[in-house]
All heavy atoms as TSV, in Angstrom:
chain	resi	resn	atom	element	x	y	z
A	1	MET	N	N	97.551	81.972	118.875
A	1	MET	CA	C	98.926	81.980	119.326
A	1	MET	C	C	99.465	83.418	119.285
A	1	MET	O	O	99.320	84.120	118.291
A	1	MET	CB	C	99.767	81.090	118.418
A	1	MET	CG	C	101.209	81.081	118.754
A	1	MET	SD	S	102.097	80.018	117.575
A	1	MET	CE	C	103.619	80.884	117.561
A	2	VAL	N	N	100.072	83.829	120.327
A	2	VAL	CA	C	100.675	85.169	120.400
A	2	VAL	C	C	102.137	85.064	120.008
A	2	VAL	O	O	102.861	84.195	120.474
A	2	VAL	CB	C	100.554	85.733	121.841
A	2	VAL	CG1	C	101.246	87.085	121.946
A	2	VAL	CG2	C	99.099	85.848	122.241
A	3	MET	N	N	102.521	85.915	119.078
A	3	MET	CA	C	103.906	85.901	118.593
A	3	MET	C	C	104.707	86.923	119.379
A	3	MET	O	O	104.255	88.047	119.606
A	3	MET	CB	C	103.927	86.232	117.095
A	3	MET	CG	C	105.301	86.086	116.504
A	3	MET	SD	S	105.372	86.521	114.730
A	3	MET	CE	C	104.383	85.232	114.059
A	4	GLY	N	N	105.895	86.503	119.803
A	4	GLY	CA	C	106.782	87.408	120.511
A	4	GLY	C	C	108.026	87.707	119.692
A	4	GLY	O	O	108.236	87.159	118.601
A	5	LYS	N	N	108.854	88.588	120.226
A	5	LYS	CA	C	110.058	88.985	119.515
A	5	LYS	C	C	110.976	87.787	119.264
A	5	LYS	O	O	111.651	87.724	118.247
A	5	LYS	CB	C	110.809	90.059	120.274
A	5	LYS	CG	C	110.149	91.411	120.172
A	5	LYS	CD	C	111.012	92.507	120.756
A	5	LYS	CE	C	110.359	93.847	120.575
A	5	LYS	NZ	N	111.210	94.943	121.011
A	6	SER	N	N	111.023	86.818	120.226
A	6	SER	CA	C	111.899	85.662	120.033
A	6	SER	C	C	111.410	84.805	118.873
A	6	SER	O	O	112.205	84.241	118.117
A	6	SER	CB	C	111.987	84.831	121.289
A	6	SER	OG	O	110.685	84.326	121.652
A	7	ASP	N	N	110.089	84.792	118.641
A	7	ASP	CA	C	109.520	84.079	117.500
A	7	ASP	C	C	109.960	84.727	116.197
A	7	ASP	O	O	110.307	84.056	115.238
A	7	ASP	CB	C	107.971	84.028	117.552
A	7	ASP	CG	C	107.483	83.249	118.764
A	7	ASP	OD1	O	107.994	82.158	119.025
A	7	ASP	OD2	O	106.588	83.750	119.446
A	8	VAL	N	N	109.913	86.066	116.176
A	8	VAL	CA	C	110.337	86.798	114.985
A	8	VAL	C	C	111.794	86.520	114.682
A	8	VAL	O	O	112.188	86.279	113.547
A	8	VAL	CB	C	110.060	88.315	115.119
A	8	VAL	CG1	C	110.638	89.085	113.951
A	8	VAL	CG2	C	108.575	88.580	115.290
A	9	LYS	N	N	112.641	86.525	115.703
A	9	LYS	CA	C	114.073	86.281	115.522
A	9	LYS	C	C	114.301	84.858	115.005
A	9	LYS	O	O	115.154	84.631	114.118
A	9	LYS	CB	C	114.856	86.480	116.815
A	9	LYS	CG	C	114.998	87.922	117.227
A	9	LYS	CD	C	115.801	88.680	116.214
A	9	LYS	CE	C	116.011	90.110	116.655
A	9	LYS	NZ	N	116.511	90.961	115.556
A	10	ARG	N	N	113.537	83.914	115.528
A	10	ARG	CA	C	113.649	82.542	115.042
A	10	ARG	C	C	113.257	82.415	113.606
A	10	ARG	O	O	113.931	81.792	112.791
A	10	ARG	CB	C	112.817	81.586	115.940
A	10	ARG	CG	C	112.999	80.139	115.631
A	10	ARG	CD	C	112.308	79.231	116.663
A	10	ARG	NE	N	111.085	79.756	117.232
A	10	ARG	CZ	C	109.877	79.713	116.669
A	10	ARG	NH1	N	109.719	79.130	115.502
A	10	ARG	NH2	N	108.823	80.210	117.304
A	11	ILE	N	N	112.171	83.065	113.228
A	11	ILE	CA	C	111.708	83.092	111.854
A	11	ILE	C	C	112.728	83.727	110.939
A	11	ILE	O	O	113.068	83.218	109.895
A	11	ILE	CB	C	110.325	83.776	111.722
A	11	ILE	CG1	C	109.246	82.935	112.418
A	11	ILE	CG2	C	109.970	84.050	110.270
A	11	ILE	CD1	C	107.949	83.679	112.633
A	12	GLN	N	N	113.255	84.884	111.400
A	12	GLN	CA	C	114.236	85.600	110.595
A	12	GLN	C	C	115.499	84.746	110.400
A	12	GLN	O	O	115.999	84.668	109.264
A	12	GLN	CB	C	114.645	86.904	111.276
A	12	GLN	CG	C	115.597	87.750	110.462
A	12	GLN	CD	C	115.854	89.117	111.079
A	12	GLN	OE1	O	115.343	89.431	112.171
A	12	GLN	NE2	N	116.619	89.932	110.376
A	13	THR	N	N	115.955	84.088	111.425
A	13	THR	CA	C	117.140	83.251	111.314
A	13	THR	C	C	116.878	82.093	110.349
A	13	THR	O	O	117.744	81.823	109.483
A	13	THR	CB	C	117.544	82.674	112.701
A	13	THR	OG1	O	117.818	83.767	113.565
A	13	THR	CG2	C	118.744	81.802	112.592
A	14	THR	N	N	115.729	81.475	110.442
A	14	THR	CA	C	115.376	80.353	109.513
A	14	THR	C	C	115.365	80.874	108.056
A	14	THR	O	O	115.943	80.226	107.179
A	14	THR	CB	C	114.007	79.781	109.890
A	14	THR	OG1	O	114.092	79.272	111.224
A	14	THR	CG2	C	113.644	78.641	108.966
A	15	LEU	N	N	114.709	82.002	107.826
A	15	LEU	CA	C	114.627	82.539	106.456
A	15	LEU	C	C	116.005	82.952	105.933
A	15	LEU	O	O	116.308	82.790	104.760
A	15	LEU	CB	C	113.679	83.709	106.430
A	15	LEU	CG	C	112.190	83.389	106.611
A	15	LEU	CD1	C	111.372	84.682	106.726
A	15	LEU	CD2	C	111.684	82.489	105.490
A	16	GLU	N	N	116.855	83.465	106.810
A	16	GLU	CA	C	118.204	83.830	106.400
A	16	GLU	C	C	119.049	82.603	106.041
A	16	GLU	O	O	119.836	82.615	105.095
A	16	GLU	CB	C	118.914	84.674	107.481
A	16	GLU	CG	C	118.356	86.061	107.525
A	16	GLU	CD	C	118.875	86.906	108.662
A	16	GLU	OE1	O	119.595	86.354	109.574
A	16	GLU	OE2	O	118.619	88.101	108.679
A	17	VAL	N	N	118.839	81.508	106.765
A	17	VAL	CA	C	119.550	80.241	106.444
A	17	VAL	C	C	119.087	79.751	105.077
A	17	VAL	O	O	119.899	79.345	104.229
A	17	VAL	CB	C	119.341	79.178	107.548
A	17	VAL	CG1	C	119.775	77.812	107.072
A	17	VAL	CG2	C	120.064	79.573	108.814
A	18	VAL	N	N	117.772	79.797	104.848
A	18	VAL	CA	C	117.237	79.378	103.523
A	18	VAL	C	C	117.817	80.250	102.417
A	18	VAL	O	O	118.213	79.779	101.393
A	18	VAL	CB	C	115.694	79.428	103.548
A	18	VAL	CG1	C	115.124	79.251	102.177
A	18	VAL	CG2	C	115.122	78.378	104.497
A	19	THR	N	N	117.855	81.552	102.683
A	19	THR	CA	C	118.405	82.477	101.681
A	19	THR	C	C	119.880	82.247	101.467
A	19	THR	O	O	120.363	82.356	100.336
A	19	THR	CB	C	118.113	83.937	102.095
A	19	THR	OG1	O	116.706	84.088	102.332
A	19	THR	CG2	C	118.505	84.916	100.997
A	20	ASP	N	N	120.646	81.936	102.537
A	20	ASP	CA	C	122.052	81.604	102.383
A	20	ASP	C	C	122.221	80.409	101.494
A	20	ASP	O	O	123.093	80.378	100.615
A	20	ASP	CB	C	122.696	81.283	103.748
A	20	ASP	CG	C	122.906	82.546	104.574
A	20	ASP	OD1	O	122.921	83.676	104.019
A	20	ASP	OD2	O	123.138	82.398	105.779
A	21	ASN	N	N	121.376	79.390	101.686
A	21	ASN	CA	C	121.414	78.196	100.820
A	21	ASN	C	C	121.075	78.525	99.381
A	21	ASN	O	O	121.712	78.040	98.454
A	21	ASN	CB	C	120.505	77.105	101.365
A	21	ASN	CG	C	120.976	76.505	102.664
A	21	ASN	OD1	O	122.171	76.563	102.952
A	21	ASN	ND2	N	120.071	75.994	103.460
A	22	LEU	N	N	120.095	79.381	99.186
A	22	LEU	CA	C	119.728	79.848	97.866
A	22	LEU	C	C	120.906	80.590	97.229
A	22	LEU	O	O	121.219	80.387	96.045
A	22	LEU	CB	C	118.496	80.736	97.920
A	22	LEU	CG	C	118.006	81.319	96.596
A	22	LEU	CD1	C	117.634	80.186	95.622
A	22	LEU	CD2	C	116.817	82.245	96.833
A	23	ASP	N	N	121.554	81.426	98.002
A	23	ASP	CA	C	122.727	82.135	97.521
A	23	ASP	C	C	123.835	81.206	97.036
A	23	ASP	O	O	124.416	81.380	95.982
A	23	ASP	CB	C	123.260	83.089	98.611
A	23	ASP	CG	C	124.361	84.018	98.127
A	23	ASP	OD1	O	124.253	84.523	97.009
A	23	ASP	OD2	O	125.300	84.250	98.898
A	24	ASP	N	N	124.047	80.144	97.827
A	24	ASP	CA	C	125.046	79.130	97.475
A	24	ASP	C	C	124.690	78.468	96.125
A	24	ASP	O	O	125.518	78.221	95.294
A	24	ASP	CB	C	125.194	78.073	98.563
A	24	ASP	CG	C	125.871	78.608	99.827
A	24	ASP	OD1	O	126.454	79.731	99.765
A	24	ASP	OD2	O	125.720	77.964	100.870
A	25	LEU	N	N	123.398	78.123	96.002
A	25	LEU	CA	C	122.897	77.493	94.767
A	25	LEU	C	C	123.056	78.419	93.565
A	25	LEU	O	O	123.504	78.000	92.490
A	25	LEU	CB	C	121.453	77.093	94.900
A	25	LEU	CG	C	121.141	75.818	95.624
A	25	LEU	CD1	C	119.628	75.637	95.801
A	25	LEU	CD2	C	121.707	74.614	94.873
A	26	VAL	N	N	122.724	79.693	93.769
A	26	VAL	CA	C	122.873	80.685	92.671
A	26	VAL	C	C	124.353	80.775	92.260
A	26	VAL	O	O	124.652	80.765	91.064
A	26	VAL	CB	C	122.315	82.063	93.100
A	26	VAL	CG1	C	122.793	83.164	92.171
A	26	VAL	CG2	C	120.818	82.034	93.159
A	27	ASN	N	N	125.220	80.853	93.241
A	27	ASN	CA	C	126.666	80.916	92.930
A	27	ASN	C	C	127.158	79.701	92.210
A	27	ASN	O	O	128.028	79.783	91.330
A	27	ASN	CB	C	127.463	81.170	94.202
A	27	ASN	CG	C	127.258	82.585	94.755
A	27	ASN	OD1	O	126.970	83.485	94.002
A	27	ASN	ND2	N	127.379	82.702	96.055
A	28	GLU	N	N	126.657	78.531	92.582
A	28	GLU	CA	C	127.087	77.282	91.968
A	28	GLU	C	C	126.471	77.073	90.570
A	28	GLU	O	O	127.168	76.682	89.643
A	28	GLU	CB	C	126.721	76.107	92.855
A	28	GLU	CG	C	127.216	74.753	92.360
A	28	GLU	CD	C	126.910	73.630	93.337
A	28	GLU	OE1	O	126.893	73.873	94.557
A	28	GLU	OE2	O	126.627	72.525	92.834
A	29	LEU	N	N	125.170	77.329	90.457
A	29	LEU	CA	C	124.470	76.996	89.211
A	29	LEU	C	C	124.472	78.158	88.228
A	29	LEU	O	O	124.355	77.915	87.031
A	29	LEU	CB	C	123.026	76.579	89.516
A	29	LEU	CG	C	122.875	75.376	90.401
A	29	LEU	CD1	C	121.394	75.133	90.721
A	29	LEU	CD2	C	123.485	74.108	89.712
A	30	LEU	N	N	124.565	79.359	88.708
A	30	LEU	CA	C	124.492	80.536	87.844
A	30	LEU	C	C	125.684	81.497	88.135
A	30	LEU	O	O	125.475	82.659	88.428
A	30	LEU	CB	C	123.166	81.294	88.013
A	30	LEU	CG	C	121.906	80.470	87.760
A	30	LEU	CD1	C	120.669	81.235	88.273
A	30	LEU	CD2	C	121.768	80.132	86.311
A	31	PRO	N	N	126.900	81.002	88.037
A	31	PRO	CA	C	128.049	81.869	88.353
A	31	PRO	C	C	128.075	83.078	87.431
A	31	PRO	O	O	127.822	82.951	86.245
A	31	PRO	CB	C	129.260	80.953	88.176
A	31	PRO	CG	C	128.782	79.869	87.275
A	31	PRO	CD	C	127.330	79.696	87.520
A	32	GLY	N	N	128.323	84.212	88.010
A	32	GLY	CA	C	128.391	85.442	87.239
A	32	GLY	C	C	127.054	86.036	86.829
A	32	GLY	O	O	127.038	87.061	86.173
A	33	ASN	N	N	125.944	85.431	87.270
A	33	ASN	CA	C	124.654	85.985	86.922
A	33	ASN	C	C	124.285	87.075	87.921
A	33	ASN	O	O	123.829	86.806	89.030
A	33	ASN	CB	C	123.595	84.873	86.904
A	33	ASN	CG	C	122.262	85.335	86.379
A	33	ASN	OD1	O	121.864	86.475	86.642
A	33	ASN	ND2	N	121.590	84.458	85.676
A	34	ASP	N	N	124.511	88.318	87.509
A	34	ASP	CA	C	124.255	89.443	88.449
A	34	ASP	C	C	122.817	89.604	88.785
A	34	ASP	O	O	122.456	90.039	89.911
A	34	ASP	CB	C	124.820	90.742	87.790
A	34	ASP	CG	C	126.334	90.762	87.738
A	34	ASP	OD1	O	126.985	90.022	88.484
A	34	ASP	OD2	O	126.849	91.535	86.916
A	35	ASN	N	N	121.905	89.281	87.866
A	35	ASN	CA	C	120.497	89.406	88.152
A	35	ASN	C	C	120.059	88.446	89.246
A	35	ASN	O	O	119.291	88.809	90.117
A	35	ASN	CB	C	119.632	89.140	86.890
A	35	ASN	CG	C	119.767	90.222	85.869
A	35	ASN	OD1	O	120.066	91.373	86.210
A	35	ASN	ND2	N	119.615	89.903	84.614
A	36	ALA	N	N	120.557	87.247	89.180
A	36	ALA	CA	C	120.205	86.244	90.224
A	36	ALA	C	C	120.794	86.673	91.585
A	36	ALA	O	O	120.130	86.571	92.607
A	36	ALA	CB	C	120.729	84.868	89.834
A	37	LYS	N	N	122.016	87.173	91.575
A	37	LYS	CA	C	122.660	87.618	92.808
A	37	LYS	C	C	121.868	88.807	93.378
A	37	LYS	O	O	121.675	88.904	94.589
A	37	LYS	CB	C	124.128	87.995	92.523
A	37	LYS	CG	C	124.924	88.321	93.750
A	37	LYS	CD	C	125.104	87.133	94.595
A	37	LYS	CE	C	126.022	87.477	95.761
A	37	LYS	NZ	N	126.096	86.362	96.681
A	38	GLU	N	N	121.447	89.732	92.547
A	38	GLU	CA	C	120.694	90.875	92.971
A	38	GLU	C	C	119.358	90.443	93.589
A	38	GLU	O	O	118.896	90.997	94.567
A	38	GLU	CB	C	120.448	91.834	91.788
A	38	GLU	CG	C	119.793	93.128	92.187
A	38	GLU	CD	C	119.680	94.093	91.010
A	38	GLU	OE1	O	120.585	94.121	90.177
A	38	GLU	OE2	O	118.650	94.787	90.966
A	39	LEU	N	N	118.734	89.442	93.004
A	39	LEU	CA	C	117.483	88.900	93.522
A	39	LEU	C	C	117.669	88.348	94.920
A	39	LEU	O	O	116.871	88.593	95.820
A	39	LEU	CB	C	116.927	87.858	92.574
A	39	LEU	CG	C	115.597	87.265	92.972
A	39	LEU	CD1	C	114.491	88.326	92.981
A	39	LEU	CD2	C	115.197	86.174	91.961
A	40	VAL	N	N	118.727	87.576	95.115
A	40	VAL	CA	C	119.021	87.034	96.456
A	40	VAL	C	C	119.258	88.162	97.468
A	40	VAL	O	O	118.774	88.107	98.570
A	40	VAL	CB	C	120.196	86.041	96.382
A	40	VAL	CG1	C	120.638	85.611	97.794
A	40	VAL	CG2	C	119.865	84.821	95.569
A	41	ASN	N	N	120.044	89.154	97.045
A	41	ASN	CA	C	120.295	90.282	97.956
A	41	ASN	C	C	119.015	91.024	98.307
A	41	ASN	O	O	118.815	91.448	99.440
A	41	ASN	CB	C	121.301	91.273	97.310
A	41	ASN	CG	C	122.690	90.702	97.262
A	41	ASN	OD1	O	123.041	89.814	98.044
A	41	ASN	ND2	N	123.533	91.190	96.364
A	42	HIS	N	N	118.142	91.135	97.321
A	42	HIS	CA	C	116.838	91.784	97.594
A	42	HIS	C	C	116.026	90.956	98.579
A	42	HIS	O	O	115.343	91.491	99.445
A	42	HIS	CB	C	116.058	91.971	96.308
A	42	HIS	CG	C	114.782	92.706	96.462
A	42	HIS	ND1	N	114.702	94.037	96.858
A	42	HIS	CD2	C	113.516	92.282	96.298
A	42	HIS	CE1	C	113.437	94.361	96.937
A	42	HIS	NE2	N	112.674	93.342	96.605
A	43	LEU	N	N	116.109	89.657	98.468
A	43	LEU	CA	C	115.385	88.750	99.393
A	43	LEU	C	C	115.865	88.976	100.834
A	43	LEU	O	O	115.062	89.021	101.757
A	43	LEU	CB	C	115.591	87.313	98.963
A	43	LEU	CG	C	114.811	86.256	99.746
A	43	LEU	CD1	C	113.328	86.528	99.781
A	43	LEU	CD2	C	115.097	84.855	99.181
A	44	TYR	N	N	117.194	89.122	101.027
A	44	TYR	CA	C	117.715	89.428	102.368
A	44	TYR	C	C	117.090	90.729	102.900
A	44	TYR	O	O	116.697	90.812	104.057
A	44	TYR	CB	C	119.230	89.602	102.328
A	44	TYR	CG	C	120.064	88.382	102.336
A	44	TYR	CD1	C	120.793	87.974	101.238
A	44	TYR	CD2	C	120.075	87.530	103.465
A	44	TYR	CE1	C	121.579	86.849	101.275
A	44	TYR	CE2	C	120.851	86.390	103.477
A	44	TYR	CZ	C	121.591	86.042	102.387
A	44	TYR	OH	O	122.355	84.931	102.382
A	45	GLU	N	N	116.994	91.752	102.052
A	45	GLU	CA	C	116.458	93.015	102.456
A	45	GLU	C	C	114.967	92.887	102.836
A	45	GLU	O	O	114.540	93.444	103.840
A	45	GLU	CB	C	116.599	94.062	101.336
A	45	GLU	CG	C	118.029	94.432	101.093
A	45	GLU	CD	C	118.168	95.310	99.839
A	45	GLU	OE1	O	117.180	95.840	99.322
A	45	GLU	OE2	O	119.324	95.450	99.353
A	46	VAL	N	N	114.208	92.138	102.036
A	46	VAL	CA	C	112.814	91.945	102.320
A	46	VAL	C	C	112.615	91.200	103.656
A	46	VAL	O	O	111.770	91.584	104.451
A	46	VAL	CB	C	112.112	91.181	101.175
A	46	VAL	CG1	C	110.701	90.745	101.563
A	46	VAL	CG2	C	112.081	92.027	99.906
A	47	ILE	N	N	113.414	90.176	103.887
A	47	ILE	CA	C	113.321	89.429	105.136
A	47	ILE	C	C	113.561	90.373	106.301
A	47	ILE	O	O	112.813	90.391	107.293
A	47	ILE	CB	C	114.297	88.254	105.177
A	47	ILE	CG1	C	113.869	87.177	104.181
A	47	ILE	CG2	C	114.453	87.709	106.606
A	47	ILE	CD1	C	114.907	86.121	103.938
A	48	SER	N	N	114.582	91.185	106.213
A	48	SER	CA	C	114.936	92.124	107.294
A	48	SER	C	C	113.801	93.137	107.504
A	48	SER	O	O	113.403	93.395	108.658
A	48	SER	CB	C	116.224	92.863	106.933
A	48	SER	OG	O	116.566	93.777	107.944
A	49	ASP	N	N	113.260	93.663	106.408
A	49	ASP	CA	C	112.188	94.645	106.525
A	49	ASP	C	C	110.917	94.062	107.135
A	49	ASP	O	O	110.304	94.650	108.049
A	49	ASP	CB	C	111.836	95.278	105.178
A	49	ASP	CG	C	112.941	96.152	104.630
A	49	ASP	OD1	O	113.859	96.516	105.385
A	49	ASP	OD2	O	112.904	96.493	103.424
A	50	VAL	N	N	110.571	92.865	106.713
A	50	VAL	CA	C	109.333	92.221	107.225
A	50	VAL	C	C	109.496	91.920	108.706
A	50	VAL	O	O	108.593	92.172	109.497
A	50	VAL	CB	C	108.996	90.952	106.421
A	50	VAL	CG1	C	107.945	90.122	107.126
A	50	VAL	CG2	C	108.545	91.314	105.016
A	51	CYS	N	N	110.640	91.439	109.102
A	51	CYS	CA	C	110.877	91.111	110.501
A	51	CYS	C	C	110.886	92.377	111.372
A	51	CYS	O	O	110.391	92.350	112.509
A	51	CYS	CB	C	112.126	90.278	110.661
A	51	CYS	SG	S	111.946	88.590	110.018
A	52	SER	N	N	111.438	93.467	110.830
A	52	SER	CA	C	111.407	94.739	111.575
A	52	SER	C	C	109.967	95.190	111.783
A	52	SER	O	O	109.624	95.653	112.884
A	52	SER	CB	C	112.150	95.800	110.796
A	52	SER	OG	O	113.540	95.532	110.824
A	53	VAL	N	N	109.129	95.080	110.773
A	53	VAL	CA	C	107.708	95.463	110.874
A	53	VAL	C	C	107.030	94.587	111.938
A	53	VAL	O	O	106.269	95.077	112.782
A	53	VAL	CB	C	107.010	95.382	109.528
A	53	VAL	CG1	C	105.511	95.501	109.692
A	53	VAL	CG2	C	107.520	96.469	108.570
A	54	LEU	N	N	107.287	93.282	111.892
A	54	LEU	CA	C	106.711	92.390	112.876
A	54	LEU	C	C	107.114	92.735	114.272
A	54	LEU	O	O	106.253	92.789	115.191
A	54	LEU	CB	C	107.079	90.916	112.587
A	54	LEU	CG	C	106.422	90.286	111.360
A	54	LEU	CD1	C	107.044	88.924	111.138
A	54	LEU	CD2	C	104.930	90.142	111.585
A	55	GLU	N	N	108.391	93.034	114.487
A	55	GLU	CA	C	108.872	93.420	115.787
A	55	GLU	C	C	108.230	94.710	116.266
A	55	GLU	O	O	107.830	94.847	117.449
A	55	GLU	CB	C	110.406	93.566	115.801
A	55	GLU	CG	C	111.112	92.259	115.709
A	55	GLU	CD	C	112.613	92.419	115.634
A	55	GLU	OE1	O	113.123	93.517	115.305
A	55	GLU	OE2	O	113.349	91.412	115.898
A	56	ASN	N	N	108.072	95.690	115.386
A	56	ASN	CA	C	107.419	96.926	115.718
A	56	ASN	C	C	105.972	96.727	116.128
A	56	ASN	O	O	105.463	97.309	117.067
A	56	ASN	CB	C	107.510	97.948	114.590
A	56	ASN	CG	C	108.920	98.447	114.367
A	56	ASN	OD1	O	109.772	98.420	115.274
A	56	ASN	ND2	N	109.202	98.958	113.195
A	57	GLU	N	N	105.254	95.885	115.359
A	57	GLU	CA	C	103.848	95.601	115.663
A	57	GLU	C	C	103.733	94.914	117.045
A	57	GLU	O	O	102.809	95.195	117.798
A	57	GLU	CB	C	103.234	94.744	114.572
A	57	GLU	CG	C	102.978	95.499	113.277
A	57	GLU	CD	C	102.024	96.662	113.427
A	57	GLU	OE1	O	100.982	96.495	114.118
A	57	GLU	OE2	O	102.292	97.722	112.871
A	58	ILE	N	N	104.640	93.976	117.327
A	58	ILE	CA	C	104.637	93.315	118.594
A	58	ILE	C	C	104.857	94.324	119.732
A	58	ILE	O	O	104.185	94.309	120.766
A	58	ILE	CB	C	105.700	92.186	118.634
A	58	ILE	CG1	C	105.259	91.031	117.750
A	58	ILE	CG2	C	105.931	91.700	120.067
A	58	ILE	CD1	C	106.336	90.018	117.477
A	59	GLN	N	N	105.783	95.255	119.543
A	59	GLN	CA	C	106.069	96.271	120.553
A	59	GLN	C	C	104.855	97.169	120.735
A	59	GLN	O	O	104.516	97.536	121.895
A	59	GLN	CB	C	107.304	97.092	120.150
A	59	GLN	CG	C	107.747	98.040	121.230
A	59	GLN	CD	C	108.180	97.313	122.485
A	59	GLN	OE1	O	108.895	96.349	122.455
A	59	GLN	NE2	N	107.690	97.772	123.618
A	60	ILE	N	N	104.220	97.573	119.672
A	60	ILE	CA	C	103.043	98.419	119.781
A	60	ILE	C	C	101.929	97.696	120.559
A	60	ILE	O	O	101.291	98.306	121.444
A	60	ILE	CB	C	102.523	98.817	118.371
A	60	ILE	CG1	C	103.515	99.833	117.726
A	60	ILE	CG2	C	101.131	99.433	118.427
A	60	ILE	CD1	C	103.284	100.091	116.286
A	61	LYS	N	N	101.719	96.440	120.266
A	61	LYS	CA	C	100.694	95.694	120.964
A	61	LYS	C	C	101.033	95.563	122.409
A	61	LYS	O	O	100.150	95.641	123.319
A	61	LYS	CB	C	100.449	94.324	120.323
A	61	LYS	CG	C	99.695	94.400	119.026
A	61	LYS	CD	C	99.408	93.050	118.457
A	61	LYS	CE	C	98.634	93.230	117.136
A	61	LYS	NZ	N	98.183	91.952	116.612
A	62	ALA	N	N	102.269	95.318	122.702
A	62	ALA	CA	C	102.706	95.152	124.124
A	62	ALA	C	C	102.486	96.523	124.874
A	62	ALA	O	O	102.104	96.515	126.046
A	62	ALA	CB	C	104.182	94.766	124.183
A	63	ASN	N	N	102.794	97.613	124.205
A	63	ASN	CA	C	102.601	98.936	124.864
A	63	ASN	C	C	101.137	99.252	125.062
A	63	ASN	O	O	100.796	100.015	125.991
A	63	ASN	CB	C	103.257	99.996	123.993
A	63	ASN	CG	C	104.736	99.957	123.966
A	63	ASN	OD1	O	105.381	99.344	124.846
A	63	ASN	ND2	N	105.379	100.579	122.984
A	64	ASN	N	N	100.243	98.741	124.238
A	64	ASN	CA	C	98.816	98.999	124.337
A	64	ASN	C	C	98.127	98.122	125.394
A	64	ASN	O	O	96.953	98.363	125.694
A	64	ASN	CB	C	98.132	98.868	123.002
A	64	ASN	CG	C	98.507	99.982	122.040
A	64	ASN	OD1	O	98.938	101.068	122.475
A	64	ASN	ND2	N	98.409	99.711	120.754
A	65	GLN	N	N	98.792	97.121	125.864
A	65	GLN	CA	C	98.164	96.221	126.826
A	65	GLN	C	C	98.390	96.634	128.240
A	65	GLN	O	O	99.166	97.345	128.669
A	65	GLN	CB	C	98.691	94.773	126.642
A	65	GLN	CG	C	98.202	94.177	125.363
A	65	GLN	CD	C	98.633	92.751	125.189
A	65	GLN	OE1	O	99.426	92.215	125.932
A	65	GLN	NE2	N	98.178	92.098	124.124
């Protein structure tokens, strides 16, 4: 299966929704826990970075074809 940019966006959106739900749980179950909040924020950053790398790799492959 060949992955395209739309696939990456769909994956990113899904992961962001999951992370939003995790953020809600952290806020509800661990209010005021800065470490948990920082972990969720880091997860958002990782998702963004990974999806950027995937998009770049897709673009490189498209340019090489």
